[in-house]
N, C-alpha and C positions, 0 to 999 in steps of 0.2 A: 661069136656068134649072136645077133640080134633077135630077142623074143618079140613075141605079136605085140602089135602098138597097143593093146587092153591085157596084155600078159601079166597076172600078178608076180610081183618080185620081192621076196623077203628079204635083209640083207641088215649087216651091220655095219655099213662100210661108214658112214659119217662116226659112229661113234669111236671106229679104229683112228680113223684120221684125226680125233681131234686128242687121243688120248697119248701121240706120239711125242716125244719129247723136241724141243727144237734142234736140230741139225744140219749139216752140209746140206742136204737136199734143198729145206729150207732155204739156205744160203744163195744157193744156185735158182731157184723161184725168185728169190728177191732181186738178184742182180740180172737176169734174164729177163726178167718181167718189167721190174721196176724203172728200167733204162727208160722207157718212154714218157718218162715226166720231166729226165735229164735234156733228152732230145727238145722234147716241148719247149721247156726251157729258154735250151739253146737257139731253138728257132728264132722264138719272141723274141729275144736279146738283140741276135743278127739283124734281123729285120729293122729292129729301131736305131740299132748300131749304125748300120750301114747304108739308111736312108740318107744321111748327107752325101755319102759319096755316089751315090746313084741317080743322083741330081745330075752331079759334075758330067760333062763331054767324057771322060774317062770312065765314067761308070757307062749306063744305058741313056743319058741324058733326061729323065723323068721329071715331069713336073709332081708340084705337089697334091697333086689334085689323084695323080696316076700310082704316087706313092699311098695315099690313101685308099684308091680301087682297089692297090694289091692286098693291102694290112684288112680291108674286107673281104677280097677274096678268099684269104688264107681261112676267117673267121667262119664263111658261109660254107668253103670247106670242111670245115671240124664240125658243125651242126649238122649238116649232109652225111659225111661219113659216120657219124655217131649215130644217127638214125638206120641209118641202111646196113652197117656192119653190124650193130646190137643186134636188129634183126636176126641177122645171118648167124649173129655168135649162139642166140639161144636155140636158132632150127638146125645148126651143123655143128656144132660144137667147137669151144673153146679154141682147141690148137689149131683146127684148120685156117682158123681167124686171124690168130696173133702170130702168122706165117704172112697171113695176106696181106695186113694192116702193114705190118713193118717192113715188107718189100715194097708195097706201094710208097711208103715214105722215102722208104729208101732212091727208088728212083728218080721220083719227084723230085727230090734235094737237090739230088745231083744235078736233074735237068736244070735246074733253077739256077746254078753256077755256069749254065750254059746258054741261058735267056741272051736273045738278041736284041728284044725291042720289050715294049710296054706291057703287051699283049700276049707274049711267049712268059714275061716273067710273071703277069698276073695269073696264068693260066696253071704255071708250074707249083705256084704260091697255094692255088684253089687244091690242085691235087695234094699238096703235103701235107694240107691243113685236112682234107679227106683222109689221109693216114693216119695224121694224129687223132683223129677226132675215132678212128675204129678201133683204134690203138686202148683207147681210155675206157671203152667198153669192154674188150675183149677182154683187157690186163686185168682190170679189174675185177672182174667176173672169178676169173683164175686165181687171183691172188687169194678171194675172199675162202673161196671152196678148198686149198689147201693146206693154207695156215692154220693151227691148231688155235682154237677159241680161244685160250687164255692169254694168247700172244698176236690177235687178231687185230687188236686196236692200234698198239705200240707200231706193230709192222706196217699197217696199211698209212697210218702217219708219217712215219718213216720215209716210204717210197713217194707218198704225195708230195713231201718237205723238200726229195730231191729236185725239182724243179729247178729250184735255183744255184745247185750246182751245175746245174745245164748253163742258167742264167749268167755265172759265174764266168763259166767256160767260154760265153759269149764275149761280155765284156771285156776280159783278158785278151780273148782271140782277136776283137777289134781294135783295141790299141795297138796288136803286134803289127797284124795284116793291113790296116792300113796308115802304115808310119814308113814315109816314103822313104826313108833309111835302110831299112828291113827290107821291103820288096814294094813294087810299083803297084799302086793303089788301083791301078786297070786291071791286074790279075788279083792283086790282094781279095778284092772283094767275093771273085768268082772260087777263089781257093776259100776261101770262109766258109759257104755254103756246102765245101765238098768235106768238112769235120763231122758234121751230122751224119752223111752217105756213108764213111769210113768205120763212124762207130756202129751204126746201122749192120753194116756186115758182118762188124762180129759180132754183135751180139745174134743175129740170124743164125749164124754158126753153132752157139751157145743154147738157143732154143732147140735143137734137135735131140736135146738129152732129157726134155720135160716130157713130163706124160699128158693124155689129155684128162681132165678133169674127174675124180670116178663118180663124182657125185652129178655131172651130166651124164653120165654112160649111163649109171644105174636109173635114172629116171627116163630112159631114152630105150630100154630095152635091152644094154649091153650089161647085163650084173656080172655076168663071167669077165669080162675083160675089164670090170672096173674092179675087182677082186681080184685078179692079175696084178693090177697094176700095185694095188694095196699092199699083197705083199710081196712085190718086189721093190717096195718105199722101206717094209717094216723091217727087211733082209737089212739093209743100208746099215739100221740103226743096234744090227745082230740079236735083235730079241722081237719078240711081238707082246702088247699091249696083255694085261689082265685078263682073262673072261668074262671077270665080272664087267668090265669098261665097255663090253658089247654090246650095248641094248639093240636090238632087232628091232627093225621099222618094215613096214607092209604099205607098198607102193603098187601102183595101176601105170605100167609103163605106155609113153604117149611118144608120139615121134614128131610133135611139137606143136604149141599153144595157137588157139587162133586171137586174133587182134582183138575179137571185141571180148572174151575172157581176160585179156590183158586191160583194157580198158575199165572192167567192172572191178577188178580188184585192185589199179590204182584209185580209182574214182568214186568207189561203193565202200567195198568191202574194206581198204584201208585210206580212204580216203581225209582221216587226220595225219597219219603218216607222209601222206603226199602233200598237206599242208607244210608239214614241218621238212622237209625234203626242201622243198620248192622255196619258203622261208629262206632257209641257211643255204641253200646255193644261189637266189640271185643277193644276197646281202654279201656276199662272199665275191661274187665276181663283181659287182660294183665297185666296191672297197678296194679289191686289188688293183682291176684296170683302168678306174680312175683316177687313184696316184701313181701306178709304174710309169705308164702308158703315155703321162703326161708329165712325168719327172724332171723329163729332159726339158721340157719347154718352161718348166720351173725355174730351173738352172739357168738358163741361158736367157730370158726373160724378165727375171727380177735379180739373178744375182750376176749375170755376166756373164756367166761361166762358157769359156770357148766349147765348139762341138765336138773336138777328138779331145777336150778333157772328161766329157761323159761318163765314160766307160771307169773312171777311176771312184766316181760316186756311186757307180752300180755295184761295185764290190763288197764293201762295206753294207751296202743295203741287202746284199744276197745272203752274206755271211749270216744277219741276224734272222732270216728266213730260214733258212738251214738249221739255226741250232735251236728252235723255237720246239719243231717235232722230236729234235733226238730228247731234250731235256726234259720238255714235258710228257713225252707221248707215250710212257709206261703208266703214267698216272690216269690215263684212260681206261687202261685195265684193271686198276687197283681201286681208285677213289672210283671210277665212274663215266661211263658215257655223258649223262644227263648233267652231272657235276660239272665237270672238264669240260663240256662244249659250250653249257649256259658259260660257266668263268672266263672261257679263252676268248668269246664271243662278246659280252659286257667288256672285259678287261680293253679289246682291241677298240673298240666303242668312245672309251672312257679318253685313252690315251688318245685316238688320232681328234679329238674335239681338243683334247687339251692342246697337242701340236698346232691344231689349225687357229686357235685363240694367238698363240707365241709368233703364229707366222703374220698373223695379220696385226698383229701392234710391231712388227720388225725388230723381232728382239731373239731372232736365231739368225746365224750366217749360214754359207751353204754347209759349211763341215758339222758345225751342230744341228743343222736341219737333217740331215743323213744320220747322225748319232742320233736323231729323236725318230726315225724312221727305222733306225734298225733295235729299239726296243720296242718300237709300234708292232713290226711285223712279228719280230720274235712270239707274241702271241696270237698275233694274227695268222699264219702262217699255220700255226696248232691249228686255228680255226677253221681254215680253208679247207686242210686237209681231212678232218672230222666231218665234213659237209659231206665228202665222198664215200668218208667211211660210214657214214648214216646211211645214203640211199641204195648205199653198195649190201647192205646186209640185210636191211629191214622189209624186204621184200621177197616171196615167192623163188625158190632156185629156177624155175622153168620161166620167170618172165626177167631174172636179174638183169642181166645186158642191157634188155630192150627198157628196161625202170632207169638204169644209169645213164643210157642215151638220151631217154625223157628229161629229165633232170639237170644234166650237163648241157643237154640244147637250150633249154629255158633261161636256165641261169647265165649263158655263155651269151644269147642272143639277147636278155633283156638288160642283164647286168652289165655285161662286156660291152654291150653298145651304146647304152644309154652312158653309163658311167663315164668313159672317155671325150664322147659328145660333147657332156655336159661342162665338164672341167675343161676342156679344151675353150667351148665360148667363155667360160670364167677366165681363165687365163687371159684370154687375149682383151678381155675388157679392160687391164693394166692395173686391177685394183685386186689389191692383199685381201681386202674385206670379201669379194666377191668369192674369190678363190676359198676362205677360210668358210664360208655358206656352203660352198660344195663337198667340204672337208664335212661339216656339220651334216649335210645330207645323208654321208655314209659311216656317220659315227650314229645317227637313230636310228639305221637300218638295219649296223650290228648290234644294237640295242634289244632292238625289237625283234630280231633274230634271237638273241640270249633268253627273253622273256618266253617267245614259245616252246624254244627247247627244254626252257626250266618246268612249262606247265604238261607238254604234251610228249618232251622225248622219248625215246624208248631204251630201257635199260639193258644191252643187249652183252654188257661186258662180260667174260669168260662164261659166253652161253655157247652151244653149237650152234649153228645158222638155221637148223630145223626146229629148235627150239622158238630162237626169236620170230622166225616166221615160219609155219608149217608150209610144205612144198604142195601144190595144189594137186601134185599125183598120191601124196599119201592116203590109205585108206585106214579106218579103224583095225585094231589088231581085235 
């Protein structure tokens, strides 16, 4: 039952959630919700790997400009979806939206495999992007609010880093599905897009067992429902936390947060945190998109690598990205956010600058360049994942999803667009020095982000979300 929108609620739900040990429930949360990043990695890699086939008569006969329009459609859909579904996630609840966004993704990616011309392909890519963008906001919010404080950093990095599991799946799948000896490429590219739809359908069923975020429920007047959910989670562990751990908080229930208040929180109350979030997100988006989305062009233009062999180079590239958060992730909870975020950004920038110099001097073979990227992105993957961790935990609960949407959209729209565009132009010059200059820009952005984090980052490790950022609905006891 919902309390009145201005009712006073006293609850110990945040303390009880943070006092839980890690168990099977949290593993279910990670798998059922974290699949979003695998799906995004799969989508991005497949779209790039299949672009060559889509230009053939056996595909859709697309021109290079139409391929570019479709890629931009996916990006625009992701940005718009993040904003729309982020606003709805804060207003209507986490669970409703992570079903809606996944269903949209599932339907749109399946429809992509049934595209009949350039415009239908671009439309379905737009809708697929909207589903993925909405997933980012709904899922990041839910994960932050369900995982215990002491493991929030490692879990978030691990989940965000799983993007590259999807990348490896996309690369491996493209190698098989575009091989004429295995399947006719005219059907293979369509079947490739159905991989994501099948995975999405399985996860849609798994999410039926996940509850609404108790933290969202308590702030929206559903304290009794929130308490019942937490009791159910505690029962799975066969015990309840010690009474001493149950510090109570008082809040005034609300049904929504006005956009004017959202703007005030972001640009007045927490303007320094907003600067940190924007810096981290834009730097990592430029870094990643500039290098990854142009890697195939580097291999084909400077090393003469056949297009159907590019997937083999993406596989080890993806491996380095997956290993970084796994190996370094726990340190973000033990050594701390500020130190590890600044370190991972600084190392990424330094290693990119060194790799760019070696590339400019023609001192690396295609295999050696791939090995260098594995090392660079071992650190960069942890850095990029920590950017998402940062923006999803340093703002109040009531605006968390919309804040994630804001930073995701700005980072993707600025760094994600400018990076590939700039590197594409530099690659077209045929000059290694010009390409290296583009890499140097990325390195400087990462170094600048490291400095900003070192100065103004938030030490959120092992702290409850309510301590890191006091919810707007809280009132003094």
